[in-house]
Legacy VTK file of the C-alpha trace (Angstrom):
# vtk DataFile Version 3.0
C-alpha trace
ASCII
DATASET POLYDATA
POINTS 270 float
-7.031 -155.352 65.250
-5.758 -158.248 67.368
-2.492 -158.511 69.302
-0.557 -160.251 66.529
-1.526 -157.567 64.025
-0.638 -154.867 66.565
2.840 -156.366 67.047
3.369 -156.606 63.274
2.388 -152.975 62.802
4.642 -151.913 65.675
7.584 -153.766 64.135
6.902 -152.173 60.737
6.744 -148.720 62.331
9.925 -149.357 64.310
11.934 -150.300 61.228
10.592 -147.726 58.771
10.620 -144.671 61.069
14.364 -144.168 60.560
14.248 -144.581 56.789
13.075 -141.826 54.400
10.169 -143.909 53.089
7.258 -142.559 55.171
6.551 -144.932 58.041
2.956 -143.690 58.293
2.433 -144.352 54.590
3.821 -147.891 54.857
1.750 -148.644 57.957
-1.414 -147.299 56.360
-0.898 -149.348 53.195
-0.334 -152.496 55.270
-3.380 -151.918 57.460
-5.728 -151.187 54.571
-4.554 -153.864 52.148
-3.652 -156.747 54.483
-5.857 -156.237 57.555
-8.891 -154.582 55.935
-8.841 -151.532 58.226
-10.650 -148.411 57.011
-8.475 -145.494 55.783
-9.636 -143.204 58.602
-8.766 -145.694 61.338
-5.511 -146.639 59.610
-4.431 -142.980 59.544
-5.213 -142.516 63.235
-3.417 -145.716 64.192
-0.392 -144.872 62.053
-0.020 -141.618 63.991
-0.499 -143.399 67.320
2.380 -145.782 66.560
4.703 -142.768 66.511
4.393 -142.850 70.316
6.772 -145.816 70.320
9.374 -144.231 68.068
9.022 -140.936 69.930
9.985 -142.594 73.209
12.947 -144.189 71.438
14.124 -140.738 70.311
13.571 -139.306 73.790
15.624 -142.105 75.331
18.406 -141.940 72.742
18.797 -138.162 72.886
17.700 -137.633 76.504
20.753 -135.615 77.524
20.740 -133.400 74.428
16.982 -132.841 74.679
17.253 -132.063 78.400
19.915 -129.460 77.703
17.893 -127.906 74.870
14.732 -127.808 76.988
16.601 -126.081 79.809
18.022 -123.527 77.371
14.555 -122.875 75.932
13.038 -122.352 79.378
15.839 -120.050 80.538
15.841 -118.194 77.187
19.464 -119.074 76.496
18.822 -119.756 72.830
21.601 -120.966 70.592
21.463 -122.322 67.057
19.494 -125.475 67.896
16.992 -123.742 70.175
16.291 -121.042 67.577
15.975 -123.670 64.862
13.502 -125.719 66.910
11.335 -122.710 67.720
10.921 -121.512 64.126
10.741 -124.976 62.547
8.044 -126.050 65.037
6.098 -122.829 64.483
5.983 -123.305 60.719
5.267 -127.023 61.075
2.124 -126.062 62.996
1.157 -123.317 60.520
1.358 -125.699 57.555
0.685 -129.066 59.181
-2.451 -128.291 61.194
-4.617 -127.155 58.226
-3.347 -130.076 56.108
-4.077 -132.516 58.933
-7.633 -131.249 59.367
-8.258 -131.215 55.611
-6.975 -134.776 55.156
-8.966 -136.039 58.150
-12.095 -134.554 56.623
-11.407 -135.947 53.158
-10.283 -139.427 54.192
-13.615 -140.206 55.866
-15.284 -140.139 52.442
-12.623 -142.149 50.593
-12.264 -145.894 50.152
-9.026 -147.865 50.457
-8.353 -147.765 46.688
-8.443 -143.977 46.592
-6.173 -143.659 49.646
-3.789 -146.181 48.073
-3.480 -143.797 45.148
-2.929 -140.749 47.366
-0.228 -142.489 49.387
1.351 -143.796 46.181
1.582 -140.347 44.591
2.977 -138.957 47.851
5.673 -141.670 47.917
6.628 -140.829 44.331
6.944 -137.156 45.309
9.123 -138.150 48.272
11.334 -140.188 45.943
11.756 -137.275 43.528
12.721 -134.917 46.373
15.196 -137.453 47.785
16.773 -137.909 44.365
17.051 -134.144 43.886
18.701 -133.646 47.278
21.359 -136.243 46.441
22.302 -134.692 43.108
25.809 -133.350 42.894
25.964 -129.737 41.694
27.797 -128.864 38.498
29.702 -125.722 37.615
29.179 -123.662 34.476
31.364 -126.080 32.494
29.320 -129.131 33.481
31.933 -130.452 35.879
30.972 -131.897 39.272
31.459 -129.189 41.885
31.625 -129.754 45.642
28.566 -128.604 47.541
29.112 -125.616 49.770
28.044 -126.485 53.291
27.024 -123.818 55.773
28.363 -123.512 59.290
25.191 -122.069 60.857
21.547 -122.778 60.099
19.555 -119.596 59.555
16.006 -118.738 60.619
14.857 -118.913 56.999
16.259 -122.431 56.695
14.476 -123.398 59.915
11.238 -122.056 58.457
11.720 -124.053 55.237
12.432 -127.221 57.239
9.295 -126.570 59.301
7.190 -126.190 56.158
8.652 -129.444 54.804
7.777 -131.217 58.048
4.273 -129.759 58.025
3.630 -131.162 54.541
4.752 -134.580 55.821
1.538 -134.874 57.865
0.177 -136.414 54.649
0.773 -140.195 54.566
3.357 -141.145 51.964
5.343 -137.944 52.448
8.412 -138.911 54.452
9.019 -136.561 57.376
12.719 -137.359 57.617
13.088 -137.415 53.834
11.428 -134.020 53.432
13.251 -132.278 56.274
16.700 -133.728 55.607
16.256 -133.243 51.863
15.216 -129.603 52.326
18.186 -128.879 54.585
20.614 -130.587 52.198
19.258 -128.573 49.278
19.837 -125.431 51.345
23.469 -126.406 51.860
23.359 -127.760 55.407
25.896 -130.462 56.289
24.382 -133.953 56.169
25.203 -134.936 59.755
23.773 -131.669 61.053
20.695 -132.068 58.825
20.033 -135.562 60.223
20.472 -134.359 63.811
18.183 -131.347 63.344
15.585 -133.537 61.638
15.482 -135.832 64.661
15.270 -132.957 67.120
12.442 -131.190 65.302
10.476 -134.455 65.165
9.903 -134.453 68.936
7.527 -131.448 69.254
5.876 -132.329 65.941
5.046 -135.890 67.018
3.812 -134.678 70.403
1.477 -132.272 68.614
0.164 -134.935 66.234
-0.458 -137.374 69.076
-2.310 -134.734 71.087
-4.657 -134.217 68.139
-5.117 -137.888 67.290
-5.267 -139.822 70.586
-8.998 -139.379 71.010
-9.654 -140.754 67.513
-8.094 -144.167 68.208
-10.886 -146.670 68.848
-8.782 -149.799 69.425
-8.718 -151.342 72.941
-6.072 -149.746 75.159
-4.218 -153.049 75.653
-3.913 -153.635 71.898
-2.680 -150.072 71.387
-0.114 -150.462 74.174
1.220 -153.677 72.619
1.621 -151.927 69.264
3.349 -148.893 70.807
5.616 -151.068 72.949
6.715 -153.186 70.000
7.387 -150.017 67.978
9.490 -148.638 70.850
11.572 -151.801 71.278
12.235 -152.261 67.560
12.977 -148.546 67.106
15.477 -148.507 69.937
17.222 -151.664 68.744
17.435 -150.628 65.093
17.963 -146.862 65.381
21.726 -146.821 64.806
21.649 -149.441 62.069
18.770 -147.895 60.164
20.361 -144.439 60.319
23.610 -145.812 58.927
21.646 -147.601 56.204
19.724 -144.438 55.353
22.992 -142.528 54.882
24.549 -145.147 52.610
21.619 -146.173 50.425
19.525 -144.161 48.018
15.883 -144.731 48.918
14.500 -142.453 46.214
14.081 -145.379 43.811
12.336 -147.438 46.498
9.819 -144.641 47.107
9.164 -144.132 43.396
8.778 -147.856 42.651
6.680 -148.619 45.743
4.579 -145.507 45.142
3.996 -146.525 41.524
2.845 -149.976 42.669
0.387 -148.366 45.098
-0.972 -146.131 42.319
-1.383 -149.099 39.959
-3.161 -151.095 42.687
-5.421 -148.096 43.284
-6.324 -147.781 39.597
-6.957 -151.522 39.283
-9.165 -151.438 42.388
-11.244 -148.642 40.877
-11.564 -150.275 37.455
-12.224 -153.852 38.544
LINES 1 271
270 0 1 2 3 4 5 6 7 8 9 10 11 12 13 14 15 16 17 18 19 20 21 22 23 24 25 26 27 28 29 30 31 32 33 34 35 36 37 38 39 40 41 42 43 44 45 46 47 48 49 50 51 52 53 54 55 56 57 58 59 60 61 62 63 64 65 66 67 68 69 70 71 72 73 74 75 76 77 78 79 80 81 82 83 84 85 86 87 88 89 90 91 92 93 94 95 96 97 98 99 100 101 102 103 104 105 106 107 108 109 110 111 112 113 114 115 116 117 118 119 120 121 122 123 124 125 126 127 128 129 130 131 132 133 134 135 136 137 138 139 140 141 142 143 144 145 146 147 148 149 150 151 152 153 154 155 156 157 158 159 160 161 162 163 164 165 166 167 168 169 170 171 172 173 174 175 176 177 178 179 180 181 182 183 184 185 186 187 188 189 190 191 192 193 194 195 196 197 198 199 200 201 202 203 204 205 206 207 208 209 210 211 212 213 214 215 216 217 218 219 220 221 222 223 224 225 226 227 228 229 230 231 232 233 234 235 236 237 238 239 240 241 242 243 244 245 246 247 248 249 250 251 252 253 254 255 256 257 258 259 260 261 262 263 264 265 266 267 268 269
């Protein structure tokens, strides 16, 4: 990968990270289909680019994260600290085996097969997003207001952690899965978005720790990609979050995922 391609991938990561459309899935599809990068390297590089968006989150929420870290260290756990502990624990329990299994499998797959996997995962993300946005109905079929909970329970933190662990698979949107799971459990949307961002920090750190050694690109090229992802993420964070709240991205995921599946099938048949 050259510098221009690294900048393009960083920009793509920076824009898509805040939308529930799986930034890693989009980056992998672009790398494999436009730049001819192998699925294994594309997966590793897609995870590396999260460094840029991680630093954007750390900068944006530096005061909140500093307060939470201090509370965790001094064992003064409130709702957010308890949520982060249990969600991170179950992210590791589910995500680590899935990560290792996918890393093992992807080495034996070609780009067409991975296109299909990412496509099916995007379709699944779209279905979950659509389900989370459905308005509940009462026994008479009338639209009923959703009951939102004041406090997030340990069980809900565990479910969110499991959802985030599954999102280690490219095409499964981390934000889409975690926010969707919390919404389905009755958590207020603003709180769900905030908790999803907070729980991303330890998860991304863990993924980067596992994947850094697998990146074979020159350090300067990797730094350019990460830096461009950081700059774009920081500049677009507020706007993309507002866009994600207003628009329904479930159709985008289903349509884009279907295209990836069709491309995969055509690549196998032709």
